[in-house]
Each structure stands twice: as structure tokens, then as C-alpha cells.
HTML snippet that shows the backbone in 3Dmol.js (N, CA, C, O; Angstrom):
<script src="https://3Dmol.org/build/3Dmol-min.js"></script>
<div id="view" style="width:600px;height:400px;position:relative"></div>
<script>
const pdb = `
ATOM      1  N   MET A   1     -18.846 -35.440  22.087  1.00  0.00           N
ATOM      2  CA  MET A   1     -18.570 -34.725  21.717  1.00  0.00           C
ATOM      3  C   MET A   1     -18.587 -33.385  21.952  1.00  0.00           C
ATOM      4  O   MET A   1     -19.545 -32.994  21.287  1.00  0.00           O
ATOM      5  N   SER A   2     -18.045 -32.336  22.565  1.00  0.00           N
ATOM      6  CA  SER A   2     -17.932 -31.199  23.315  1.00  0.00           C
ATOM      7  C   SER A   2     -18.306 -30.014  22.490  1.00  0.00           C
ATOM      8  O   SER A   2     -17.701 -29.943  21.420  1.00  0.00           O
ATOM      9  N   GLU A   3     -19.022 -29.226  22.700  1.00  0.00           N
ATOM     10  CA  GLU A   3     -18.899 -27.946  22.363  1.00  0.00           C
ATOM     11  C   GLU A   3     -18.059 -27.370  21.615  1.00  0.00           C
ATOM     12  O   GLU A   3     -18.362 -26.584  20.717  1.00  0.00           O
ATOM     13  N   ASN A   4     -16.946 -27.703  21.913  1.00  0.00           N
ATOM     14  CA  ASN A   4     -15.873 -27.144  21.156  1.00  0.00           C
ATOM     15  C   ASN A   4     -15.413 -27.467  19.505  1.00  0.00           C
ATOM     16  O   ASN A   4     -15.218 -26.894  18.433  1.00  0.00           O
ATOM     17  N   HIS A   5     -15.392 -29.098  20.284  1.00  0.00           N
ATOM     18  CA  HIS A   5     -15.965 -29.760  18.702  1.00  0.00           C
ATOM     19  C   HIS A   5     -16.605 -28.646  17.999  1.00  0.00           C
ATOM     20  O   HIS A   5     -16.079 -27.745  17.346  1.00  0.00           O
ATOM     21  N   LEU A   6     -18.004 -28.907  18.286  1.00  0.00           N
ATOM     22  CA  LEU A   6     -19.101 -28.088  17.728  1.00  0.00           C
ATOM     23  C   LEU A   6     -18.244 -26.664  17.156  1.00  0.00           C
ATOM     24  O   LEU A   6     -18.123 -26.359  15.969  1.00  0.00           O
ATOM     25  N   SER A   7     -17.933 -26.228  17.826  1.00  0.00           N
ATOM     26  CA  SER A   7     -17.741 -24.354  17.197  1.00  0.00           C
ATOM     27  C   SER A   7     -16.181 -25.127  16.432  1.00  0.00           C
ATOM     28  O   SER A   7     -15.848 -24.343  15.544  1.00  0.00           O
ATOM     29  N   ALA A   8     -15.383 -26.077  16.465  1.00  0.00           N
ATOM     30  CA  ALA A   8     -14.321 -26.193  15.128  1.00  0.00           C
ATOM     31  C   ALA A   8     -15.188 -26.601  14.158  1.00  0.00           C
ATOM     32  O   ALA A   8     -14.838 -26.171  13.059  1.00  0.00           O
ATOM     33  N   LEU A   9     -16.129 -27.227  14.130  1.00  0.00           N
ATOM     34  CA  LEU A   9     -16.504 -27.818  13.152  1.00  0.00           C
ATOM     35  C   LEU A   9     -17.714 -26.452  12.412  1.00  0.00           C
ATOM     36  O   LEU A   9     -18.038 -26.513  11.226  1.00  0.00           O
ATOM     37  N   ARG A  10     -18.039 -25.747  12.994  1.00  0.00           N
ATOM     38  CA  ARG A  10     -18.779 -24.543  12.338  1.00  0.00           C
ATOM     39  C   ARG A  10     -17.841 -23.466  11.914  1.00  0.00           C
ATOM     40  O   ARG A  10     -18.255 -22.746  11.005  1.00  0.00           O
ATOM     41  N   LEU A  11     -16.185 -23.115  12.588  1.00  0.00           N
ATOM     42  CA  LEU A  11     -16.024 -22.486  12.231  1.00  0.00           C
ATOM     43  C   LEU A  11     -14.858 -23.165  10.609  1.00  0.00           C
ATOM     44  O   LEU A  11     -14.527 -22.392   9.710  1.00  0.00           O
ATOM     45  N   LYS A  12     -14.658 -23.908  10.616  1.00  0.00           N
ATOM     46  CA  LYS A  12     -14.260 -25.100   9.262  1.00  0.00           C
ATOM     47  C   LYS A  12     -15.187 -24.262   8.366  1.00  0.00           C
ATOM     48  O   LYS A  12     -14.782 -23.478   7.508  1.00  0.00           O
ATOM     49  N   HIS A  13     -16.646 -24.544   8.698  1.00  0.00           N
ATOM     50  CA  HIS A  13     -17.440 -24.728   7.731  1.00  0.00           C
ATOM     51  C   HIS A  13     -17.694 -23.260   6.926  1.00  0.00           C
ATOM     52  O   HIS A  13     -17.932 -23.107   5.728  1.00  0.00           O
ATOM     53  N   ALA A  14     -17.574 -22.311   7.899  1.00  0.00           N
ATOM     54  CA  ALA A  14     -17.593 -20.721   7.906  1.00  0.00           C
ATOM     55  C   ALA A  14     -15.797 -20.329   6.834  1.00  0.00           C
ATOM     56  O   ALA A  14     -15.472 -19.385   6.114  1.00  0.00           O
ATOM     57  N   GLU A  15     -15.251 -21.296   7.159  1.00  0.00           N
ATOM     58  CA  GLU A  15     -13.384 -21.059   6.244  1.00  0.00           C
ATOM     59  C   GLU A  15     -13.959 -21.552   5.257  1.00  0.00           C
ATOM     60  O   GLU A  15     -13.853 -20.830   4.266  1.00  0.00           O
ATOM     61  N   LEU A  16     -14.766 -22.865   5.029  1.00  0.00           N
ATOM     62  CA  LEU A  16     -15.131 -23.490   3.282  1.00  0.00           C
ATOM     63  C   LEU A  16     -15.832 -22.357   2.875  1.00  0.00           C
ATOM     64  O   LEU A  16     -15.334 -21.589   2.051  1.00  0.00           O
ATOM     65  N   GLU A  17     -17.019 -22.152   3.398  1.00  0.00           N
ATOM     66  CA  GLU A  17     -18.088 -21.279   3.049  1.00  0.00           C
ATOM     67  C   GLU A  17     -17.366 -19.410   2.256  1.00  0.00           C
ATOM     68  O   GLU A  17     -17.828 -18.905   1.233  1.00  0.00           O
ATOM     69  N   ALA A  18     -16.359 -18.865   3.006  1.00  0.00           N
ATOM     70  CA  ALA A  18     -15.510 -17.887   2.618  1.00  0.00           C
ATOM     71  C   ALA A  18     -14.736 -18.365   1.337  1.00  0.00           C
ATOM     72  O   ALA A  18     -14.850 -17.590   0.388  1.00  0.00           O
ATOM     73  N   GLN A  19     -14.062 -19.353   1.143  1.00  0.00           N
ATOM     74  CA  GLN A  19     -12.961 -20.249   0.497  1.00  0.00           C
ATOM     75  C   GLN A  19     -14.170 -19.871  -1.075  1.00  0.00           C
ATOM     76  O   GLN A  19     -13.922 -19.183  -2.066  1.00  0.00           O
ATOM     77  N   LEU A  20     -15.394 -20.614  -0.735  1.00  0.00           N
ATOM     78  CA  LEU A  20     -16.131 -20.784  -1.721  1.00  0.00           C
ATOM     79  C   LEU A  20     -16.622 -19.575  -2.667  1.00  0.00           C
ATOM     80  O   LEU A  20     -16.698 -19.399  -3.883  1.00  0.00           O
ATOM     81  N   GLU A  21     -16.938 -18.775  -1.425  1.00  0.00           N
ATOM     82  CA  GLU A  21     -18.037 -17.592  -2.100  1.00  0.00           C
ATOM     83  C   GLU A  21     -16.344 -16.713  -3.278  1.00  0.00           C
ATOM     84  O   GLU A  21     -16.408 -16.167  -4.379  1.00  0.00           O
ATOM     85  N   ARG A  22     -15.107 -16.958  -2.383  1.00  0.00           N
ATOM     86  CA  ARG A  22     -13.864 -16.597  -3.383  1.00  0.00           C
ATOM     87  C   ARG A  22     -13.947 -17.374  -4.526  1.00  0.00           C
ATOM     88  O   ARG A  22     -14.314 -16.881  -5.593  1.00  0.00           O
ATOM     89  N   GLU A  23     -13.683 -18.387  -4.425  1.00  0.00           N
ATOM     90  CA  GLU A  23     -13.623 -19.053  -5.808  1.00  0.00           C
ATOM     91  C   GLU A  23     -14.666 -18.939  -6.696  1.00  0.00           C
ATOM     92  O   GLU A  23     -14.614 -19.149  -7.908  1.00  0.00           O
ATOM     93  N   GLU A  24     -16.231 -18.377  -5.621  1.00  0.00           N
ATOM     94  CA  GLU A  24     -17.311 -18.536  -7.335  1.00  0.00           C
ATOM     95  C   GLU A  24     -16.837 -16.921  -8.140  1.00  0.00           C
ATOM     96  O   GLU A  24     -16.924 -16.776  -9.359  1.00  0.00           O
ATOM     97  N   THR A  25     -16.398 -15.934  -7.300  1.00  0.00           N
ATOM     98  CA  THR A  25     -16.258 -14.695  -8.146  1.00  0.00           C
ATOM     99  C   THR A  25     -15.433 -14.186  -8.886  1.00  0.00           C
ATOM    100  O   THR A  25     -15.400 -13.057  -9.377  1.00  0.00           O
ATOM    101  N   ARG A  26     -14.542 -15.294  -8.994  1.00  0.00           N
ATOM    102  CA  ARG A  26     -13.262 -15.381  -9.965  1.00  0.00           C
ATOM    103  C   ARG A  26     -13.673 -14.920 -11.165  1.00  0.00           C
ATOM    104  O   ARG A  26     -14.833 -14.920 -11.577  1.00  0.00           O
ATOM    105  N   PRO A  27     -12.837 -14.579 -11.648  1.00  0.00           N
ATOM    106  CA  PRO A  27     -13.129 -14.165 -13.347  1.00  0.00           C
ATOM    107  C   PRO A  27     -13.204 -15.981 -14.253  1.00  0.00           C
ATOM    108  O   PRO A  27     -13.640 -16.218 -15.380  1.00  0.00           O
ATOM    109  N   HIS A  28     -12.811 -16.629 -13.583  1.00  0.00           N
ATOM    110  CA  HIS A  28     -12.597 -18.285 -14.269  1.00  0.00           C
ATOM    111  C   HIS A  28     -12.589 -18.819 -13.315  1.00  0.00           C
ATOM    112  O   HIS A  28     -11.441 -19.151 -13.018  1.00  0.00           O
ATOM    113  N   PRO A  29     -13.577 -19.214 -12.354  1.00  0.00           N
ATOM    114  CA  PRO A  29     -13.476 -19.875 -11.182  1.00  0.00           C
ATOM    115  C   PRO A  29     -13.305 -21.644 -11.456  1.00  0.00           C
ATOM    116  O   PRO A  29     -14.136 -22.243 -12.138  1.00  0.00           O
ATOM    117  N   ASP A  30     -12.173 -22.310 -10.851  1.00  0.00           N
ATOM    118  CA  ASP A  30     -12.052 -23.723 -10.609  1.00  0.00           C
ATOM    119  C   ASP A  30     -13.317 -24.487 -10.322  1.00  0.00           C
ATOM    120  O   ASP A  30     -13.764 -24.477  -9.175  1.00  0.00           O
ATOM    121  N   ASP A  31     -14.150 -25.391 -11.639  1.00  0.00           N
ATOM    122  CA  ASP A  31     -15.159 -25.908 -11.309  1.00  0.00           C
ATOM    123  C   ASP A  31     -14.930 -27.512 -10.282  1.00  0.00           C
ATOM    124  O   ASP A  31     -15.805 -28.068  -9.619  1.00  0.00           O
ATOM    125  N   ASP A  32     -13.683 -27.882 -10.428  1.00  0.00           N
ATOM    126  CA  ASP A  32     -13.531 -28.788  -9.765  1.00  0.00           C
ATOM    127  C   ASP A  32     -13.490 -28.593  -7.932  1.00  0.00           C
ATOM    128  O   ASP A  32     -14.014 -29.262  -7.041  1.00  0.00           O
ATOM    129  N   LEU A  33     -12.803 -27.627  -7.908  1.00  0.00           N
ATOM    130  CA  LEU A  33     -12.838 -27.090  -6.785  1.00  0.00           C
ATOM    131  C   LEU A  33     -13.718 -26.308  -5.769  1.00  0.00           C
ATOM    132  O   LEU A  33     -13.494 -26.202  -4.564  1.00  0.00           O
ATOM    133  N   ILE A  34     -14.640 -25.840  -6.388  1.00  0.00           N
ATOM    134  CA  ILE A  34     -15.829 -25.436  -6.428  1.00  0.00           C
ATOM    135  C   ILE A  34     -17.045 -26.719  -6.011  1.00  0.00           C
ATOM    136  O   ILE A  34     -18.055 -26.547  -5.328  1.00  0.00           O
ATOM    137  N   HIS A  35     -16.514 -28.201  -6.750  1.00  0.00           N
ATOM    138  CA  HIS A  35     -17.373 -29.101  -6.314  1.00  0.00           C
ATOM    139  C   HIS A  35     -16.675 -29.329  -4.656  1.00  0.00           C
ATOM    140  O   HIS A  35     -17.348 -29.150  -3.642  1.00  0.00           O
ATOM    141  N   ARG A  36     -15.260 -29.738  -4.640  1.00  0.00           N
ATOM    142  CA  ARG A  36     -15.147 -30.319  -3.730  1.00  0.00           C
ATOM    143  C   ARG A  36     -15.289 -29.615  -2.504  1.00  0.00           C
ATOM    144  O   ARG A  36     -15.563 -30.169  -1.439  1.00  0.00           O
ATOM    145  N   LEU A  37     -15.058 -28.090  -2.683  1.00  0.00           N
ATOM    146  CA  LEU A  37     -15.406 -27.521  -1.330  1.00  0.00           C
ATOM    147  C   LEU A  37     -17.262 -27.445  -1.271  1.00  0.00           C
ATOM    148  O   LEU A  37     -17.595 -26.756  -0.307  1.00  0.00           O
ATOM    149  N   LYS A  38     -17.879 -27.717  -1.671  1.00  0.00           N
ATOM    150  CA  LYS A  38     -19.258 -28.140  -1.810  1.00  0.00           C
ATOM    151  C   LYS A  38     -19.716 -29.548  -1.063  1.00  0.00           C
ATOM    152  O   LYS A  38     -20.607 -29.696  -0.227  1.00  0.00           O
ATOM    153  N   LYS A  39     -18.916 -30.427  -1.571  1.00  0.00           N
ATOM    154  CA  LYS A  39     -18.740 -31.356  -0.703  1.00  0.00           C
ATOM    155  C   LYS A  39     -18.139 -31.738   0.842  1.00  0.00           C
ATOM    156  O   LYS A  39     -18.443 -32.588   1.679  1.00  0.00           O
ATOM    157  N   GLN A  40     -17.118 -30.649   0.771  1.00  0.00           N
ATOM    158  CA  GLN A  40     -16.711 -30.857   2.434  1.00  0.00           C
ATOM    159  C   GLN A  40     -17.562 -29.768   3.351  1.00  0.00           C
ATOM    160  O   GLN A  40     -17.462 -29.442   4.534  1.00  0.00           O
ATOM    161  N   LYS A  41     -18.274 -29.432   2.485  1.00  0.00           N
ATOM    162  CA  LYS A  41     -18.958 -27.862   3.028  1.00  0.00           C
ATOM    163  C   LYS A  41     -20.617 -29.439   3.988  1.00  0.00           C
ATOM    164  O   LYS A  41     -20.859 -29.559   5.189  1.00  0.00           O
ATOM    165  N   LEU A  42     -21.092 -30.005   3.149  1.00  0.00           N
ATOM    166  CA  LEU A  42     -21.822 -30.795   3.483  1.00  0.00           C
ATOM    167  C   LEU A  42     -21.948 -32.006   4.277  1.00  0.00           C
ATOM    168  O   LEU A  42     -22.971 -32.579   4.655  1.00  0.00           O
ATOM    169  N   GLN A  43     -19.869 -32.492   4.589  1.00  0.00           N
ATOM    170  CA  GLN A  43     -19.571 -33.536   4.921  1.00  0.00           C
ATOM    171  C   GLN A  43     -19.567 -32.557   6.306  1.00  0.00           C
ATOM    172  O   GLN A  43     -20.383 -33.044   7.088  1.00  0.00           O
ATOM    173  N   LEU A  44     -19.200 -31.854   6.641  1.00  0.00           N
ATOM    174  CA  LEU A  44     -19.201 -30.900   7.823  1.00  0.00           C
ATOM    175  C   LEU A  44     -20.464 -30.376   8.613  1.00  0.00           C
ATOM    176  O   LEU A  44     -20.593 -30.275   9.833  1.00  0.00           O
ATOM    177  N   LYS A  45     -21.112 -30.154   7.891  1.00  0.00           N
ATOM    178  CA  LYS A  45     -22.987 -29.569   7.972  1.00  0.00           C
ATOM    179  C   LYS A  45     -23.634 -31.188   8.109  1.00  0.00           C
ATOM    180  O   LYS A  45     -24.779 -31.222   8.558  1.00  0.00           O
ATOM    181  N   ASP A  46     -23.075 -32.364   7.804  1.00  0.00           N
ATOM    182  CA  ASP A  46     -23.719 -33.577   8.449  1.00  0.00           C
ATOM    183  C   ASP A  46     -23.269 -34.123   9.665  1.00  0.00           C
ATOM    184  O   ASP A  46     -23.822 -34.911  10.431  1.00  0.00           O
ATOM    185  N   ALA A  47     -21.696 -33.332   9.731  1.00  0.00           N
ATOM    186  CA  ALA A  47     -21.214 -34.139  11.123  1.00  0.00           C
ATOM    187  C   ALA A  47     -21.505 -33.023  12.045  1.00  0.00           C
ATOM    188  O   ALA A  47     -21.322 -33.431  13.192  1.00  0.00           O
ATOM    189  N   MET A  48     -21.909 -31.691  12.033  1.00  0.00           N
ATOM    190  CA  MET A  48     -22.407 -31.057  13.160  1.00  0.00           C
ATOM    191  C   MET A  48     -24.018 -31.224  13.605  1.00  0.00           C
ATOM    192  O   MET A  48     -24.406 -31.072  14.763  1.00  0.00           O
ATOM    193  N   ALA A  49     -24.939 -31.586  12.397  1.00  0.00           N
ATOM    194  CA  ALA A  49     -25.907 -32.255  12.799  1.00  0.00           C
ATOM    195  C   ALA A  49     -25.689 -33.462  13.882  1.00  0.00           C
ATOM    196  O   ALA A  49     -26.414 -33.388  14.875  1.00  0.00           O
ATOM    197  N   GLN A  50     -24.990 -34.311  13.830  1.00  0.00           N
ATOM    198  CA  GLN A  50     -24.831 -35.708  14.304  1.00  0.00           C
ATOM    199  C   GLN A  50     -24.311 -35.473  15.319  1.00  0.00           C
ATOM    200  O   GLN A  50     -24.388 -36.269  16.255  1.00  0.00           O
ATOM    201  N   GLU A  51     -23.461 -34.006  15.434  1.00  0.00           N
ATOM    202  CA  GLU A  51     -23.069 -33.753  16.888  1.00  0.00           C
ATOM    203  C   GLU A  51     -24.206 -33.240  18.125  1.00  0.00           C
ATOM    204  O   GLU A  51     -24.302 -33.585  19.303  1.00  0.00           O
ATOM    205  N   LEU A  52     -25.116 -32.131  17.187  1.00  0.00           N
ATOM    206  CA  LEU A  52     -26.150 -32.100  18.476  1.00  0.00           C
ATOM    207  C   LEU A  52     -26.990 -32.619  18.200  1.00  0.00           C
ATOM    208  O   LEU A  52     -28.013 -31.943  18.311  1.00  0.00           O
ATOM    209  N   MET A  53     -27.203 -34.094  17.672  1.00  0.00           N
ATOM    210  CA  MET A  53     -28.285 -34.871  17.609  1.00  0.00           C
ATOM    211  C   MET A  53     -27.896 -36.478  19.256  1.00  0.00           C
ATOM    212  O   MET A  53     -28.488 -37.356  19.885  1.00  0.00           O
ATOM    213  N   SER A  54     -26.276 -35.718  19.085  1.00  0.00           N
ATOM    214  CA  SER A  54     -25.778 -36.401  20.086  1.00  0.00           C
ATOM    215  C   SER A  54     -25.615 -36.078  21.594  1.00  0.00           C
ATOM    216  O   SER A  54     -25.160 -36.719  22.541  1.00  0.00           O
ATOM    217  N   ALA A  55     -26.086 -35.010  21.478  1.00  0.00           N
ATOM    218  CA  ALA A  55     -25.617 -33.881  22.831  1.00  0.00           C
ATOM    219  C   ALA A  55     -27.081 -33.920  23.354  1.00  0.00           C
ATOM    220  O   ALA A  55     -27.397 -33.277  24.355  1.00  0.00           O
TER     221      ALA A  55
END
`;
const viewer = $3Dmol.createViewer("view");
viewer.addModel(pdb, "pdb");
viewer.setStyle({}, {cartoon: {color: "spectrum"}});
viewer.zoomTo();
viewer.render();
</script>
């Protein structure tokens, strides 16, 4: 895969982090949404690690 793909993964990870932070600071955060966002972030982190290992 390319550096562009890795950059896209990093951007999506940062977007999820921002969304997670917003949700966690709401008066009544949605625990299910937080769980899904954390899972997505972990999947992206794994994808980025695989990308780096294959380079």
C-alpha cells in the first residue's frame, strides 16, 4: 500500500479521536457510540501498524 493510504488511515484515526472526545465530554455520553468509536480506532491502529510493517 502507499503512503497516501497510510495518510488516509491517520486522518480517519484523528477524526475518530475528535469524535470520541466530543462524545465523552457531552453531559450524557452515549456509551454504545463510545464503544464503537474506540473499536474503530483500534481497527485503524492495527491497519496502520500492518501498513508500516509491510513497507
